[in-house]
MIDOVO-701021 format. One record per residue (C-alpha): x, z, y. Coordinates in Angstrom, 3 decimals. Layout:
! residues N
[[X Z Y]]
...
! end
This chain:
! residues 199
[[0.000 0.000 0.000]]
[[1.309 -0.930 3.448]]
[[0.210 1.915 5.727]]
[[2.341 1.349 8.835]]
[[4.411 -1.412 10.376]]
[[6.787 -1.375 13.328]]
[[7.939 -4.668 14.772]]
[[7.940 -7.130 17.627]]
[[4.627 -8.533 18.803]]
[[5.041 -12.317 18.591]]
[[1.557 -13.703 19.061]]
[[-1.770 -12.321 20.179]]
[[-4.733 -14.503 19.168]]
[[-7.745 -12.167 19.068]]
[[-8.720 -10.890 16.584]]
[[-5.355 -11.760 14.990]]
[[-1.854 -10.547 15.770]]
[[1.521 -11.762 14.519]]
[[4.142 -9.047 14.241]]
[[7.772 -9.758 13.348]]
[[9.280 -7.057 11.124]]
[[12.942 -7.763 10.412]]
[[12.365 -11.508 10.334]]
[[9.120 -11.396 8.361]]
[[5.956 -12.296 10.248]]
[[2.922 -10.190 9.369]]
[[-0.499 -11.580 10.238]]
[[-2.667 -8.612 11.173]]
[[-6.364 -8.484 12.057]]
[[-7.235 -5.932 14.723]]
[[-10.123 -4.699 16.837]]
[[-10.245 -5.558 20.521]]
[[-9.673 -1.866 21.244]]
[[-6.312 -2.016 19.492]]
[[-5.429 -5.360 21.046]]
[[-6.068 -3.974 24.557]]
[[-3.829 -0.976 23.872]]
[[-0.834 -2.877 22.512]]
[[2.359 -3.618 24.398]]
[[3.156 -7.055 25.803]]
[[4.374 -10.047 23.802]]
[[8.009 -9.537 22.837]]
[[7.800 -5.750 22.840]]
[[7.816 -3.318 19.931]]
[[4.471 -2.247 18.511]]
[[3.475 0.367 15.959]]
[[0.386 -0.338 13.856]]
[[-1.284 1.929 11.326]]
[[-2.503 -0.501 8.687]]
[[-5.017 -0.945 5.904]]
[[-4.282 -3.521 3.202]]
[[-7.239 -5.177 1.506]]
[[-6.346 -6.805 -1.802]]
[[-8.554 -9.426 -3.424]]
[[-7.912 -11.852 -6.260]]
[[-7.285 -14.717 -3.850]]
[[-5.926 -12.936 -0.777]]
[[-4.145 -9.970 0.755]]
[[-5.441 -9.113 4.243]]
[[-3.777 -6.642 6.585]]
[[-5.771 -4.780 9.238]]
[[-3.919 -2.960 11.998]]
[[-4.883 -0.106 14.301]]
[[-3.273 1.445 17.348]]
[[-4.264 4.931 16.215]]
[[-4.826 6.734 12.935]]
[[-8.302 7.798 14.044]]
[[-9.427 4.181 14.450]]
[[-8.078 3.356 10.988]]
[[-9.866 6.398 9.555]]
[[-13.178 5.269 11.058]]
[[-12.568 1.722 9.780]]
[[-12.063 3.077 6.256]]
[[-15.295 5.059 6.511]]
[[-17.181 2.035 7.842]]
[[-16.168 -0.355 5.054]]
[[-17.549 2.099 2.489]]
[[-21.027 1.715 3.955]]
[[-23.210 -0.657 1.963]]
[[-23.337 -4.052 3.681]]
[[-20.471 -3.345 6.094]]
[[-17.381 -5.441 5.426]]
[[-14.048 -5.448 7.279]]
[[-15.207 -8.156 9.713]]
[[-18.250 -6.173 10.815]]
[[-16.223 -2.957 10.900]]
[[-13.830 -4.615 13.367]]
[[-16.798 -5.857 15.418]]
[[-18.119 -2.296 15.605]]
[[-14.735 -0.896 16.632]]
[[-14.370 -3.705 19.194]]
[[-17.710 -2.862 20.754]]
[[-17.197 0.865 21.230]]
[[-14.498 3.495 20.907]]
[[-14.350 5.783 17.893]]
[[-15.622 8.684 20.010]]
[[-18.548 6.598 21.278]]
[[-19.406 5.535 17.730]]
[[-19.371 9.129 16.502]]
[[-21.521 10.209 19.447]]
[[-24.052 7.397 18.902]]
[[-24.250 8.170 15.178]]
[[-24.667 11.916 15.719]]
[[-27.378 11.281 18.339]]
[[-29.112 8.661 16.137]]
[[-28.800 6.157 18.989]]
[[-30.160 3.033 17.284]]
[[-30.469 1.164 20.602]]
[[-26.716 1.397 21.232]]
[[-25.795 0.308 17.714]]
[[-28.069 -2.758 17.609]]
[[-26.123 -4.195 20.562]]
[[-23.165 -4.701 18.220]]
[[-22.969 -8.279 16.854]]
[[-24.447 -8.538 13.379]]
[[-26.049 -5.086 13.479]]
[[-29.840 -5.151 13.305]]
[[-32.192 -2.180 13.358]]
[[-32.056 -1.623 9.589]]
[[-28.267 -1.802 9.530]]
[[-28.059 0.568 12.506]]
[[-30.338 3.064 10.753]]
[[-28.263 2.799 7.569]]
[[-25.069 3.370 9.579]]
[[-26.546 6.507 11.108]]
[[-27.710 7.884 7.774]]
[[-24.489 7.136 5.879]]
[[-22.019 7.905 8.666]]
[[-23.442 11.021 10.290]]
[[-21.907 13.506 7.877]]
[[-18.776 11.483 7.063]]
[[-17.759 10.885 10.693]]
[[-18.644 14.404 11.725]]
[[-16.506 15.900 8.970]]
[[-13.636 13.529 9.714]]
[[-13.684 14.466 13.384]]
[[-13.767 18.208 12.628]]
[[-10.886 17.875 10.168]]
[[-8.911 15.869 12.749]]
[[-8.436 13.012 10.305]]
[[-8.568 10.525 13.087]]
[[-5.722 12.012 13.802]]
[[8.668 -8.810 28.035]]
[[10.070 -12.340 27.300]]
[[8.197 -14.293 24.650]]
[[10.110 -14.585 21.416]]
[[8.339 -17.717 20.262]]
[[7.155 -20.611 22.382]]
[[3.394 -20.659 22.278]]
[[0.945 -23.411 23.085]]
[[-0.963 -22.315 26.143]]
[[-4.645 -22.816 25.440]]
[[-7.527 -22.355 27.841]]
[[-8.037 -18.566 27.962]]
[[-11.801 -19.025 28.234]]
[[-11.836 -21.109 25.045]]
[[-9.668 -18.478 23.339]]
[[-12.115 -15.795 24.461]]
[[-15.090 -17.724 23.056]]
[[-13.278 -18.270 19.742]]
[[-12.426 -14.561 19.508]]
[[-16.047 -13.540 20.131]]
[[-17.248 -15.957 17.461]]
[[-14.656 -14.496 15.062]]
[[-16.115 -11.059 15.792]]
[[-19.555 -12.177 14.693]]
[[-21.267 -13.490 17.797]]
[[-23.026 -16.841 17.637]]
[[-21.210 -19.688 19.481]]
[[-24.057 -19.947 22.005]]
[[-23.924 -16.193 22.681]]
[[-20.148 -16.279 23.081]]
[[-20.254 -19.236 25.455]]
[[-23.002 -17.642 27.536]]
[[-21.155 -14.327 27.762]]
[[-17.860 -15.960 28.767]]
[[-19.644 -18.140 31.330]]
[[-20.837 -14.972 33.101]]
[[-17.250 -13.775 33.587]]
[[-15.859 -14.791 37.014]]
[[-13.248 -17.557 36.867]]
[[-10.421 -15.704 38.541]]
[[-7.516 -16.828 36.360]]
[[-7.775 -13.882 33.973]]
[[-6.141 -14.073 30.552]]
[[-8.202 -14.280 27.360]]
[[-8.018 -10.529 26.660]]
[[-9.451 -9.653 30.073]]
[[-12.198 -12.249 29.633]]
[[-13.064 -10.926 26.162]]
[[-13.245 -7.357 27.456]]
[[-15.492 -8.374 30.388]]
[[-17.727 -10.496 28.141]]
[[-18.161 -7.657 25.637]]
[[-19.053 -5.221 28.418]]
[[-21.573 -7.703 29.768]]
[[-23.261 -8.140 26.382]]
[[-23.420 -4.404 25.716]]
[[-25.177 -3.545 28.966]]
! end
């Protein structure tokens, strides 16, 4: 099991990251929360990871903090919640906000997450209330570019990232269109679009 990697951040293509560890490039999937918190391209990053092994693939998920990874591991044990939806949930709200919404049975807040309908939100609340509460009480949540990258339109990158998180293409395009065109990078656009959709 790979539980932690330390290396140089080479590429940032939400929701994917490429991290160079002693000459080996690790492709890591991460939530927008983690992506916002990471250092700049070319700098050293530390990611707490979860390795998912299937017959036809090995997928690495990375988190800026152990608490986010702990919540991710709890989420993927919920019936009907896979890694992709778990990342969408963690991209839409912080771990503390998720715990608060679950403990308060706030269905309205949870249904704003892409792919989460009323039934899924209710199931999340039922299955997560005790698990997240116990985890929190036990404190379980406890530069120059190295590679030349093709500069894509940040607004197109933002739309693609939102679609990868589970939003429909039309929803992603509409959300990005509402973000002012002020020359922001894709991460800033994604963050603004998510905030706009969750209002």
